[in-house]
C-alpha positions in Angstrom: 0.0 -0.1 0.2 1.2 2.8 -1.1 0.5 6.3 0.8 0.5 9.8 -0.8 0.6 13.5 0.1 -2.9 15.3 -0.3 -2.2 18.6 -2.0 -4.6 20.8 -3.6 -7.2 18.4 -3.4 -5.3 15.6 -5.3 -3.0 13.0 -4.5 0.8 12.9 -5.5 4.2 11.5 -4.6 6.5 13.5 -2.7 8.5 15.9 -4.8 12.3 14.3 -3.6 10.9 10.9 -3.7 11.4 9.6 -0.6 9.6 7.0 1.1 9.4 5.6 4.8 8.4 1.6 5.5 5.1 1.6 7.4 4.8 -1.6 9.9 1.4 -3.3 11.0 2.3 -3.7 14.8 0.0 -6.5 15.1 2.5 -8.9 13.1 5.6 -6.6 12.8 6.0 -7.0 9.0 6.1 -4.0 6.7 2.6 -3.5 4.4 3.6 -0.1 2.5 5.5 3.0 2.3 4.7 6.8 2.8 6.3 10.1 2.1 9.3 11.6 3.8 8.4 14.9 2.8 10.6 18.1 2.8 10.1 21.7 2.7 9.6 21.6 -0.8 6.6 19.9 -0.1 5.6 22.0 2.7 6.1 25.2 0.5 4.0 23.6 -2.5 1.2 22.8 0.4 1.1 26.8 1.2 1.4 28.0 -2.1 -2.0 26.6 -3.0 -3.5 27.3 0.4 -2.5 31.0 0.0 -4.9 30.9 -3.1 -7.4 28.7 -1.5 -7.9 30.9 1.9 -8.8 33.9 -0.5 -12.1 32.4 -1.2 -12.2 29.8 1.8 -11.9 32.6 4.1 -15.2 34.7 2.7 -17.2 31.5 2.0 -20.4 32.0 4.5 -20.9 30.2 7.7 -23.3 28.2 6.4 -21.6 26.7 3.5 -18.5 26.2 5.8 -20.5 24.2 8.1 -22.5 22.4 5.5 -19.5 20.9 4.2 -18.1 20.1 7.9 -21.1 18.2 8.2 -21.0 16.2 5.1 -17.3 15.1 6.0 -18.9 13.4 9.4 -21.4 11.8 7.2 -18.6 10.4 5.0 -16.3 9.5 7.8 -19.5 7.5 9.2 -20.3 5.9 6.2 -17.0 4.4 6.0 -16.8 3.2 9.6 -16.1 -0.2 8.9 -13.2 0.2 6.2 -11.6 3.3 8.5 -11.7 1.4 11.6 -9.8 -1.6 10.2 -7.3 0.5 8.6 -6.6 2.3 12.2 -6.3 -1.2 14.0 -3.8 -2.1 11.1 -1.8 1.1 11.5 -2.0 1.4 15.4 -2.5 -2.1 16.7 -5.5 -1.3 19.0 -8.4 -3.4 18.8 -10.7 -2.9 15.9 -14.1 -3.0 18.3 -12.4 -0.1 19.6 -11.7 1.8 16.7 -15.3 1.1 15.6 -16.7 2.1 18.8 -14.3 5.0 20.1 -12.1 6.4 17.3 -13.6 6.7 14.3 -17.3 7.7 16.0 -15.3 10.6 17.4 -13.8 11.8 14.2 -17.2 12.0 12.8 -18.4 14.1 16.1 -15.4 16.6 15.8 -16.5 17.7 12.7 -20.1 17.5 13.1 -19.5 19.7 16.5 -17.3 22.3 14.9 -20.0 22.4 12.0 -22.5 23.1 14.2 -20.1 25.3 16.7 -19.1 27.8 14.1 -22.9 28.7 13.5 -23.0 29.6 17.2 -19.5 31.6 17.5 -21.1 35.4 17.7 -19.0 38.1 18.1 -19.4 40.8 21.1 -20.5 44.4 21.2 -20.2 47.2 23.8 -22.1 50.1 23.7 -20.1 52.9 25.7 -22.3 55.0 27.2 -21.7 58.8 27.4 -19.5 58.5 24.7 -21.3 58.1 21.5 -19.2 55.0 20.5 -19.9 51.4 19.6 -17.1 48.9 20.2 -17.7 45.4 18.8 -15.2 42.4 18.2 -14.3 40.7 15.3 -12.8 37.6 15.0 -11.2 36.6 11.7 -9.7 33.3 10.3 -5.9 33.3 10.9 -4.9 32.3 7.2 -2.9 29.1 7.0 -2.3 27.0 10.0 -0.3 23.7 11.0 -1.7 20.7 12.4 0.4 18.0 13.8 -1.3 15.1 15.5 0.1 12.1 17.1 -0.1 8.1 16.8 -2.0 7.1 19.6 -5.9 8.3 18.6 -4.8 8.9 14.9 -7.7 10.1 13.1 -9.3 11.0 16.5 -7.1 13.8 17.2 -6.2 14.8 13.7 -9.9 15.8 12.9 -9.9 17.1 16.5 -7.4 20.3 15.3 -8.4 20.4 11.6 -12.4 20.4 12.0 -12.3 23.6 14.2 -9.4 25.1 12.1 -11.5 24.5 8.8 -14.3 25.8 10.4 -13.1 29.1 11.5 -12.5 29.6 7.7 -8.5 28.9 7.5 -6.6 26.6 5.3 -4.6 23.8 6.9 -1.6 22.0 6.4 -1.9 19.0 8.3 0.8 15.9 9.2 -0.4 12.9 10.9 2.4 10.7 12.8 4.5 8.8 10.3 3.9 5.5 12.3 -0.4 5.9 11.8 -0.6 7.7 8.2 -3.7 5.4 6.4 -6.9 7.1 8.2 -5.6 10.3 7.5 -5.0 9.4 4.1 -8.0 8.2 3.5 -9.8 11.4 5.0 -8.4 13.1 1.7 -11.1 11.1 -0.4 -13.9 12.0 2.0 -13.5 15.7 2.3 -13.6 15.4 -1.9 -16.5 14.0 -1.8 -18.2 16.3 0.6 -17.1 19.6 -1.4 -14.4 20.8 0.5 -12.8 23.3 -2.0 -9.0 22.2 -3.6 -6.1 23.4 -1.3 -8.3 23.9 1.7 -7.0 20.9 3.8 -3.6 19.6 2.6 -2.4 16.6 4.5 1.7 16.3 4.2 3.1 12.8 5.5 6.5 12.5 6.7 9.3 12.3 9.5 9.0 15.1 12.2 12.5 16.0 11.9 11.7 16.6 7.9 7.8 17.5 7.4 7.0 18.7 10.9 10.4 21.1 11.3 9.5 22.4 7.6 5.8 23.0 9.1 6.7 24.4 12.1 9.6 26.8 10.5 7.5 28.1 7.6 6.9 32.1 7.9 3.5 31.7 6.7 1.8 29.3 8.8 0.9 31.6 11.1 -0.2 28.8 14.1 0.6 25.5 15.1 -1.6 23.1 17.0 0.4 20.3 18.6 -0.1 17.0 20.2 2.6 14.8 21.2 5.5 14.4 23.6 6.6 17.4 25.9 10.0 17.2 24.6 8.9 17.7 21.0 6.6 20.3 22.2 9.7 22.3 23.7 11.2 22.1 20.3 8.2 23.5 18.3 7.9 26.2 20.8 11.6 27.3 20.5 11.1 27.7 17.1 8.0 29.2 16.6 7.5 31.4 19.5 10.7 33.6 18.1 8.2 33.9 14.7 5.4 35.0 16.8 3.5 31.9 16.0 0.1 31.0 18.1 0.9 27.7 19.6 -1.5 25.4 21.1 0.4 22.2 22.6 -1.2 19.2 24.2 1.5 17.3 25.8 2.5 14.4 28.4 0.6 13.5 31.5 1.5 11.5 34.3 -2.0 11.4 35.7 -3.4 10.5 39.2 -6.2 8.2 40.1 -7.0 9.0 43.6 -9.7 6.4 45.1 -11.0 6.8 48.7 -12.6 4.3 50.9 -16.0 5.9 50.5 -16.4 5.2 46.9 -18.6 3.4 44.8 -16.5 0.7 44.9 -17.3 -1.8 41.8 -17.8 1.0 39.4 -14.6 2.6 40.6 -12.6 -0.8 40.2 -14.4 -1.6 36.8 -13.6 2.3 35.6 -9.7 1.9 37.1 -9.2 -1.2 34.8 -10.3 0.7 32.0 -8.3 4.2 32.8 -5.5 2.0 33.2 -5.3 -0.1 30.1 -7.5 1.5 27.5 -5.6 1.5 24.2 -2.9 -0.3 25.7 -2.6 2.7 27.8 -1.5 4.7 25.1 -3.8 7.5 26.3 -2.2 11.0 27.4 -5.5 10.7 29.8 -4.6 7.4 31.1 -4.8 7.2 35.4 -1.0 5.6 35.3 -0.4 6.7 39.0 -3.0 4.9 41.6 -3.3 6.3 44.6 -5.3 4.0 47.1 -6.7 4.9 50.8 -5.0 2.3 53.1 -8.4 1.4 54.4 -9.5 -0.8 51.3 -5.7 -0.9 49.6 -5.4 -4.6 50.4 -8.5 -5.3 49.5 -8.0 -3.3 45.9 -4.8 -4.6 44.9 -6.3 -8.3 45.0 -9.4 -7.4 43.0 -7.6 -4.9 40.4 -5.2 -7.6 40.0 -8.0 -10.1 39.3 -9.6 -7.7 37.0 -6.6 -7.3 34.9 -5.8 -10.6 34.4 -8.7 -11.3 32.9 -8.0 -9.2 30.1 -7.0 -10.5 26.9 -4.4 -9.6 24.9 -4.4 -10.4 21.4 -5.1 -10.1 17.6 -6.5 -7.0 16.7 -9.1 -8.1 14.8 -10.5 -10.4 17.0 -14.0 -9.4 19.2 -12.8 -10.4 22.1 -9.5 -8.9 22.6 -9.2 -6.2 25.4 -5.7 -5.3 24.3 -4.0 -5.2 21.0 -0.2 -4.6 20.3 1.6 -1.4 21.2 2.1 0.8 18.3 5.7 0.0 17.4 8.7 -2.1 18.0 10.8 0.5 19.3 7.9 1.8 21.4 7.8 -1.5 22.9 11.4 -1.3 24.1 10.9 2.0 25.8 8.1 0.2 27.6 10.0 -2.8 28.8 12.7 -0.4 29.6 10.6 0.9 32.6 9.4 -2.0 33.6 13.0 -3.9 33.9 14.1 -1.0 36.2 10.7 -1.7 38.7 13.2 -3.4 40.9 15.7 -0.6 41.0 12.8 1.9 41.8 12.2 -0.2 44.8 8.7 -1.2 43.0 7.0 -4.7 43.0 5.9 -6.5 39.7 2.7 -7.6 41.1 0.9 -8.6 37.7 2.4 -8.8 33.8 5.8 -7.1 32.5 6.2 -9.6 30.0 6.1 -9.4 26.5 3.6 -12.2 24.8 3.6 -14.4 21.8 0.4 -14.4 20.0 -0.2 -17.3 17.8 -0.3 -16.4 14.0 1.0 -13.2 14.8 4.5 -14.0 16.4 6.2 -10.7 15.4 3.8 -8.6 16.6 4.4 -5.9 19.4 2.2 -7.7 22.6 2.7 -6.9 26.0 0.7 -8.0 29.4 -1.1 -5.4 31.4 1.4 -4.6 34.1 0.8 -3.4 37.8 3.7 -2.5 39.9 3.7 -1.2 43.4 6.2 1.6 44.4 6.8 2.9 47.9 7.8 6.6 46.8 6.1 8.9 44.5 9.6 10.2 43.6 10.3 6.8 41.6 11.0 7.2 38.3 8.0 5.0 37.7 6.0 7.6 39.0 7.5 10.6 37.7 8.0 10.0 33.8 5.6 9.4 31.3 5.5 5.6 30.4 2.9 5.7 27.8 2.0 1.9 27.8 -0.2 -0.8 29.6 1.7 0.2 32.8 0.3 1.6 36.1 1.8 1.9 39.5 0.1 1.7 42.5 0.6 2.8 46.3 -1.4 3.4 49.7 -2.4 7.0 51.2 -3.3 8.0 54.7 -4.7 11.6 54.3 -6.4 14.0 51.6 -3.5 16.3 52.3 -0.6 13.8 51.7 -2.2 12.4 48.5 -2.7 15.9 47.3 0.6 16.5 47.7 1.8 13.5 45.9 -0.5 13.8 42.8 0.6 17.5 42.5 4.3 16.4 42.8 5.2 15.8 39.3 6.3 18.1 36.1 3.0 17.4 34.5 -0.7 18.4 35.1 -3.2 17.1 32.1 -5.8 15.1 34.3 -6.9 13.8 37.4 -9.4 11.3 39.0 -10.8 11.4 42.1 -13.3 8.6 43.5 -15.3 9.6 46.4 -18.8 10.7 48.0 -17.7 13.2 50.1 -18.9 16.8 48.6 -16.6 18.6 50.1 -13.5 16.6 49.4 -14.8 16.5 46.1 -14.8 20.2 45.7 -11.4 20.8 48.0 -9.5 18.4 45.7 -10.7 19.6 42.4 -9.7 22.9 43.0 -6.4 22.2 44.5 -5.2 19.6 42.3 -2.8 20.6 39.3 -4.8 19.3 36.4 -6.4 20.7 33.4 -9.2 18.5 33.7 -10.6 16.6 36.7 -12.8 13.8 36.7 -14.9 12.6 39.7 -16.4 9.2 39.9 -16.0 8.8 36.3 -12.9 9.1 33.5 -12.8 10.3 29.6 -16.1 11.6 29.7 -15.9 14.1 27.4 -18.2 17.2 26.3 -17.2 18.8 23.6 -18.0 22.1 24.6 -15.7 22.1 27.0 -11.9 23.1 27.4 -9.1 20.4 26.9 -5.7 20.9 27.9 -2.7 20.8 30.3 -0.6 22.8 33.1 2.5 22.8 33.6 4.6 20.2 31.3 1.3 19.1 29.9 1.1 22.2 27.6 -0.2 25.5 26.6 -3.5 26.7 25.3 -7.0 24.7 25.3 -8.7 22.7 22.6 -12.5 22.0 22.0 -15.8 24.2 22.0 -15.0 27.9 21.6 -11.7 27.8 23.0 -10.6 26.1 19.7 -12.5 28.8 17.5 -11.0 31.3 19.5 -7.2 29.7 18.8 -8.1 29.6 15.3 -9.0 33.3 15.0 -7.4 36.1 15.1 -9.2 39.1 17.2 -10.2 42.7 16.2 -11.6 45.2 17.9 -13.3 48.0 15.9 -14.4 51.3 18.0 -17.1 53.4 16.2 -17.8 57.0 17.6 -21.0 58.3 16.4 
């Protein structure tokens, strides 16, 4: 399978004719090639986007909305095909892609297709001065959207949809590890009537293609989701050029469990929040803190539940955990597990690679539970981004709050309690951009999404995304 760039509404090879092998995580085999595009490809994409912007930026809100809604319908009509492509590219179970990733991609376009029709300007009557101030929100121009490999189409569309809705033209780069569904999106956009040059999808390595996007002087904003180290590099390049930046980066999220929780609901959800998508979600609760009164019971019950998870062929309906995304990533995750004893940790379950019959060269790993004694250990401080969680007990609210905040990250946190006062205190005190109480991953697309500290800058979602992808202008008229 040869994947091509999508520029000016047409598929084409990279200008330099350089290619990268694309691997299937389930079996470890090469199943295609993707472009390794350079600044020449980005320059061409910017050139056609400049032309397209003149008309797209003045297209009526109603017309833009209609096209985005048609894209949503197009994604839904190809649910099975896209889910299978996502699984083949990423290693996640097909049933997960079909129930979560692809429906959410459609929802992203549908939500922003509607949201743009409600995105209103503000006006202020300056009483006594015979003046009226009003605010215009105008599209920025050409924006760059760079998305990660863990939720490929889900997060790709999360950036593209609001950018297009606001009237911008987009140069988008999916992860080179998972390019397939982004490649297919071009066909869907053409069928929906998106004008040529409005969305350009350019594939390649971050060091080549990504670097060209963030450095190009005519790309005025960058929306990036990925690792904190890469985010810092992007900021260093883009900030001196005064580009707008939205960076959604890593997380080391605490899952805080009090004894007064609804135990069974907590237990089932904690298994999910620990290992969904092989733990390759920036919002997974990778540090589990349990009140000492129920710690021993939780440890027994949690391990029992985790041991029932089936690791296997992503194409099988009964599979709970598929393959990790790449061989290199599997090695990285294993390197953390191998340091558990040095970190004074005890592996309670898992910690080993798995060979799946018929897919012996795939990248499979058992869900892993490690008991740790100190929150300052490497396992609790660094983002592992795999099916690995640590657990440890706590005695007081003050103690667990201190441990929860004691990392460089601040993306999300989960609290399990039925104490209202405690909920209010902790929700306010936790250094996290998102706090879930008695739930996990419950998303309302109207709400702001993003992190504190090293988990990023800016917010996505709802009107926050539309504000990011527009420039604000104040007009004052004295009459």
